[in-house]
N, C-alpha and C positions, 0 to 999 in steps of 0.2 A: 503494501499498498504505499502511495505516494503521502509526503508531508500535507500537500495540498488538500488531498480527500480527507487526512486526520483532520485536517483544520474545520474543513465543513462538517465532520461529525461533530466535532465539538462545539462549534457555534450553533448547529441545530439543536443539541441537547441543553445546551446552557441557556439558550432562548425558551425553550420549553420549560425550563425548570426556573428561571426568572419570571417568566409571565404568568405561571401557575402559582408562584409565592405571592408577586404582587396582587394578583387578582384577589385569592385568599386573604390577603392583609388590608385590603379596602373593600372587601364584602362581609366579613366575618370578624365576629369579637372572640376573645380567648374563651376557649371552652365550647364555643358552638359549634354544632354538628348536623348533618343531613345524611339522610339515608340514600345512597345512590340507587335509583330506579326502586325505590322501598325496600330493599334487602338490608337485613340485620348486619349480614358479615361483611357489608361493603359500605363503607361510611367516609364522609368526609368531616374530619374532625380537626380543628384549628388548635394547636398547640405551639409555644415557643421553648426553645432550648438553648442552652450556652454553646451547643455545637459539638457536644462529646456524645458517644454512643451511648444510649437508655439515659439520656440525661445525667450523665455524672457531671461534675464539675472540680475544678481545679479551686483548693480552698486559697483563702488569701485575697485582699485588697487588688494584687494585681494578676489573680490567676486568669481571669479572663483576657487581659491582654498577653500574657505569656502563651496561650493557648492559640490565639489569633495569630500572633508571630511566629511561632513553632509551623502553624498549618502554612502559613506563608513560605517560610524557607522549606517546607516539605513539598509546597507544589513546583516550587523552583526546580528542586531535585527531581521530580517526576517530568517535570517540562523537559530537561536535560535527558533523562533515558528516552524518552519519545524521540527526540531527535536524533539520539547516538542511534536508537533501533532503527529508526527510517535509513539513517546514512548506511548502516551495517545490511540494509536490504533483510531485515529479519522478518520472521513469519508474521502474516498478516492477524492471527489470532494473537500474538504477543502486541503487536501494535495497537489493534483496536481495544485491547484489555487496558493497554497503558492510557490509551486516550480516555476511555471511559472513567478511569478512575483519576485522571488528571481533570476532566470536565467536573465531575462529583466534586471533587476537593474545592474546585476554584468556585462552583456554584455556593457551596456552604461558606465560602470565606468573604464573596460578596456580601451576603447577608450579615456577616460579624463586622465588617470593616463599614460598610455603608448605611445598612437600615437604622441604626441609633441616631444617626443624624438627619436622616429623611422622612421618618414617619412618626407620629407621636404614638402614645401606648395604646394597645388594644382591648384594655381591661373594662368591661361594662360598656364598650362603644367601638364603632367601626373606624379604625386608622385611616388617616388623610397621607397624603404625600405631600413633601416639601412644608410640613406644618412649622410653625414658628415657635411651638412646642414640643420638639423633639423627645423622644423617650430615654435617649442614651447620648453617647458620644463616639467620636471616629474610633474604631476597633473595638466598640463596646455593644455591638448589636447582639441580637439572637435570632438563631436559625428558625425560620418556618418549616413547620411540618403538618401535613395534612391527611394524608392517605392512612386508612384504618382498616384492619380486616379481623375485625373479633369472630373467628371461623365457630368458637365454641364458649360459651358461658355458663357457669354453674356452679355448683359444690361438689366438691371431690369426695368419693367414697370414705367413710369415717376410718375402714381400715387402712386405708394407705398411709404408710410411714411418713412424718414431719408434717406433710401436707394435708394429710387427712382430714375432712369436713370443712377445709377453707374453700373460700370463694376463688374461683381460678377462670382467666380468660386466656384461649387460645384463637390468635396470636394477637399479642396486646400493644406489639410495637406501633408508635405511630411514626411516619417518614415521609421524605419530599423524592422528587426526582433525581435530585442531584446523589442522595442515598440509593436509590435503586442503581444509578449508573456507577456508584463505587462497588455495590456488590455483585451487579452483573460482570464487571471488569475482574474482580478477584475469582468470583465463580469460573470464567475463563481460563484463568491461569492453573487453577485447580485441577477442573474438568479434562482442559486440553491441555495441561502440562508439557506434554512429549512435543505436541506440534507447536506448541508455543515457543519453545525452547530449542526446537528441533534444529536450525540455522546454527546457533551456539556451539550445540552439540557436535553437529559436523565439522565446525572449523576446530574444537578443540581434539577430535579426533584425528584430524591431519595433522596439527601441530603435533601431536604425540607421534608421530609416524618418522 
C-alpha cells in the first residue's frame, strides 16, 4: 500500500470519528442515551472520560496533561512506524493495521487537546461549540464516547464464586470510532501476525544466509 492510500484511509476514518463526536457533543447531554431502532442491545449513550481504557485516570494535578503529552509522543512514534513500513514495502496487513492504530490514537488526542477550549460542559445541557465558557483548557479536554452494546443484563446465579448474585452487564464498555480503529488495528496484528510481518521475516531470513 502506498503512503497516499494510507493517508486517504486515515483522513476518512478521522473525519467519521470527529463528525460523530461533534454531533453527539452538540446534541446530547452527559448520560443521555437512545436505543437504535428500538433495540435494547444497541444504544447511543453519551459519556466523557480522561482518555484511558475503561475510564482509568492518572492521579495528580498534572495527570491529564502527562497522559495527553505521552499520547502525542506515542502517535509520533506510530507515524514514523507507518512511514518506515511503507518505505520498506511492508505487507498491506501491517500498513493498514498501523494506519488504523495511528488514526484512533490521533482521533482521541484531538478531543484531549482541543475539546476543552472549544465546548462548554455537557452536564444537564447540550454543549455548544466555540463557547465563551469552555469547560477546560488546552490539553485538558475529555474524550467523547457513545457506542454502547449491552448484550445481556441481569443478576448472576448465586452459586457463582465472587460474582454470584451480583448485577452484571455484558458488554458494558462504551466507546467511539477511534477506539474501534485502534482495536481493529491491534486485532489485525494478532490474527494476521504472520502475514503482517511476512516481509520482515523474509528479509531476516535472507540476512541470516
